[in-house]
C-alpha positions in Angstrom: 11.0 2.1 -31.7 9.0 4.2 -29.2 10.5 4.0 -25.8 9.5 5.2 -22.3 12.0 5.8 -19.5 10.4 4.7 -16.1 12.4 6.0 -13.2 11.3 4.7 -9.8 11.5 6.9 -6.7 14.6 9.0 -7.3 13.9 10.9 -4.1 16.1 12.5 -1.5 15.1 10.2 1.4 16.3 7.2 -0.7 19.6 8.9 -1.7 20.9 10.5 1.4 17.9 10.8 3.8 16.1 8.6 6.2 16.0 5.4 4.0 19.3 5.7 2.1 20.0 3.0 -0.5 23.7 2.2 -0.9 25.0 3.5 -4.2 21.9 5.5 -4.9 23.7 8.9 -5.4 26.1 7.3 -7.9 23.4 5.5 -9.8 21.2 8.7 -10.0 24.2 10.9 -11.0 25.0 8.4 -13.8 21.4 8.3 -14.8 21.4 12.1 -15.2 24.3 11.8 -17.6 22.6 8.9 -19.5 19.4 11.0 -20.0 21.5 13.8 -21.6 23.4 11.3 -23.8 20.2 9.6 -24.9 18.4 12.9 -25.7 15.7 12.1 -28.3 15.6 8.4 -27.6 12.7 8.5 -25.2 9.2 9.6 -26.3 8.3 10.1 -22.7 9.9 9.9 -19.2 7.8 8.8 -16.2 9.1 9.4 -12.7 7.4 7.7 -9.8 7.4 9.1 -6.3 6.5 7.8 -2.8 4.1 10.5 -1.5 3.3 9.3 2.0 1.0 11.0 4.5 2.7 11.6 7.9 1.0 8.6 9.5 1.6 6.1 6.7 1.2 2.4 7.5 4.7 1.5 6.3 6.4 3.6 9.0 7.8 1.8 12.0 6.0 4.3 14.3 2.8 3.0 12.8 3.6 -0.7 12.9 5.4 -0.8 9.5 8.9 -1.9 8.6 10.5 1.3 7.4 11.6 4.6 9.0 9.5 7.7 8.2 10.3 8.6 4.6 9.0 10.6 1.6 6.4 12.4 3.6 4.2 14.6 1.4 5.7 18.1 0.8 8.9 17.3 2.7 12.4 17.8 1.4 12.9 14.0 1.6 10.1 13.5 -0.9 11.7 15.8 -3.4 13.2 14.5 -6.6 17.0 14.2 -6.7 18.2 17.6 -7.9 20.8 16.3 -10.4 18.0 14.7 -12.4 15.8 17.8 -12.9 17.7 19.7 -15.6 18.4 16.5 -17.7 14.7 15.4 -17.4 13.3 18.8 -18.4 15.8 19.9 -21.0 15.8 16.8 -23.1 13.3 15.7 -25.7 10.2 13.7 -24.5 7.5 14.6 -22.1 7.9 14.3 -18.3 5.2 12.8 -16.1 5.5 12.5 -12.3 3.2 9.8 -10.8 2.6 9.3 -7.1 2.1 6.2 -5.0 1.6 5.4 -1.3 -0.7 8.4 -0.9 -3.2 6.8 1.5 -2.3 6.1 5.1 -3.6 2.6 5.1 -2.2 1.3 1.8 1.4 0.3 0.8 2.1 0.7 -2.9 5.7 -0.5 -3.7 4.6 -0.7 -7.3 3.3 2.3 -9.3 0.8 -0.2 -10.8 -0.9 -0.6 -7.4 -2.1 3.0 -7.5 -5.1 3.0 -9.8 -4.8 6.6 -10.9 -1.1 6.3 -11.7 -1.5 2.9 -13.4 -4.2 4.3 -15.7 -1.9 7.3 -16.6 0.9 4.9 -17.6 -1.5 2.7 -19.6 -2.8 5.8 -21.4 0.8 6.9 -22.3 1.7 3.4 -23.5 -1.4 3.3 -25.8 -1.5 6.9 -27.1 2.2 7.0 -27.8 2.5 3.4 -29.1 5.3 2.6 -26.6 7.2 -0.5 -27.6 9.8 -0.6 -24.8 9.9 0.5 -21.2 13.4 1.0 -19.8 13.0 0.8 -16.0 15.5 1.9 -13.3 15.6 3.7 -9.9 15.4 3.0 -6.2 15.3 0.6 -4.5 16.0 -2.2 -7.0 14.9 -4.9 -4.6 11.7 -3.2 -3.4 9.9 -0.6 -5.6 11.7 -1.3 -8.9 11.3 -5.0 -8.5 7.6 -4.8 -7.5 6.9 -2.4 -10.4 8.7 -4.7 -12.8 6.8 -7.7 -11.6 3.4 -5.9 -11.8 4.2 -4.4 -15.2 5.1 -7.8 -16.6 1.9 -9.3 -15.3 -0.1 -6.5 -17.0 1.9 -6.0 -20.3 4.1 -9.1 -20.6 7.9 -9.4 -20.3 8.8 -8.3 -23.8 7.9 -4.6 -23.0 10.4 -4.2 -20.2 14.2 -3.7 -20.1 16.0 -3.1 -16.8 18.7 -0.5 -16.7 20.7 -2.1 -13.9 23.5 0.5 -14.0 21.0 3.2 -12.9 19.4 1.1 -10.2 20.6 0.7 -6.6 19.3 -1.9 -4.1 19.2 -2.4 -0.4 20.2 -6.1 -1.0 23.1 -5.3 -3.3 21.0 -6.2 -6.4 20.5 -9.9 -5.8 16.6 -9.9 -5.9 16.5 -7.7 -9.1 19.2 -9.8 -10.8 17.2 -13.0 -10.1 14.1 -11.4 -11.7 16.0 -10.2 -14.7 17.4 -13.7 -15.2 13.9 -15.1 -15.0 12.9 -12.7 -17.7 15.4 -14.2 -20.1 14.7 -17.9 -19.4 
């Protein structure tokens, strides 16, 4: 079975920065070990990243609901260091896709960014992906929205949530409800 690992927003600001998610460091450290243990299982690994301009609409200072986070080229927007070596030293290609790149547009889901969505679609088709394992930060926001949009595009049978490697602002309640809905 051809599998794709989809890691949502494993960025510094969501781990120990301006918008920290409880349990994020533990989840991402465990994910790093998992990637090494599963070397050869994934045909490709896709990492999404918030890549906000400084005056992004989601920031409180600009009328949004979140503190300033994942500003383009900032340390907070960088990928969690513990994931770098496992991602790049195991089998399977690595693709980083960006979202939230325009000041006036919120893109919780990677599928809301047309360029990134097309790249994922291309990977799925060219590599004949049969399963997408999804995890990351935050489970109740960007992971959940990406999962919902992915299901709307590709159907529920393609997606499998790796809950152990997902941390949520709400403790996991919203994502758990979505997972249960997948299986009913």
